[in-house]
N, C-alpha and C positions, 0 to 999 in steps of 0.2 A: 836347106832343102835342095833336093836334086832336081835337075832339069827333066829327068825321065818321068817323074811323077806328074800326073796331070795337075793343072793349077787348082782345080776344085779340091783335090785331095790335099794339096799343100796348104791351102787356106783353111780347110777343115782341121788338119793336124795342128796348125798354128792356133786356131781358135781353141781347140781342146787343151793345148799346152798353156795358153794364157789364162784360160778360165778354170783350168783344172777340172773340167767336166769331160767325162769319157762318153761321147755320143757316137753311136754307130753311124758309119758312113754307108748309106744305101742309095738307091736310085732317087728316091724322093729328096733326100738331103743334097745329093749331087745337083738336082735340078734347081733347088733353092739357091745353092752356091753359084750356079751358072747365071741365074737371073741377077743375083747380087753383083757378081763380077761384070756382067754386061753393062752395068751402070758406070763402069770405069773404076770401080773401087778395087783396092788390092791390100797388100800387107800393111802399108802405112796407115790407111784408114781403119783397118782392123785394130791395129795397136792403139791408135788415137781414141777410138770409141770405147774399147775395153777399158783403157786407163780411166777415161772420163766416167764411165758407169761405175767402175770399182770405187772411185773417189766419192761419187754420190752415195753409193751403198754404205761406205764407211761413215758418212755423215748422216746416215738414216734418211737421206732425201730420196732414195730409190730402194726398191726391194731386190732381193737376190734373184727373183724371177726375171729381172731385166736381162740377165745373161743367159737365160734359157735359149737354146738355138732357135726355136720357132719365133720367139720374140725378137731376138737379135737380128735374124735374117729378114724380118719384115721390112720391106724396102722403105716405106714411109717412115716408120719408127727409126730405122737406121739413119736415114737422111736427116731427120730432125736432130738426132743425137750427134751426128757428125757436124752439123751446122752449129749446134750449141757448144760442142767440144772445141771447135775452131774459134768460136767467138770468145770463149773463156780465155783462150790462150792469147787473144789480142787485146783484152781489156787492160787499160792502163792502171797502174797501182796508184792509188790516191792516199795521201797522208790525211789523217783525220785528227 
């Protein structure tokens, strides 16, 4: 991504690319990305949560709607998913 493109548009383009959802970038969407980014989140967190949700969807533990932009950019939901995604990555593997 180029440095000349505003961060909100960069994040939105990455979201669309990773989710394969072509969502229009308008003022309302820009404001949601601005609030999301103000929490200190960026591309790494975007990748982490999308991967996490896609895994859950493939296991039928989540629905496709989890990746809809209005659900994805909900601050509380995203924060919960990020915590869960990071927690899953830290769980020790236990032999049974």
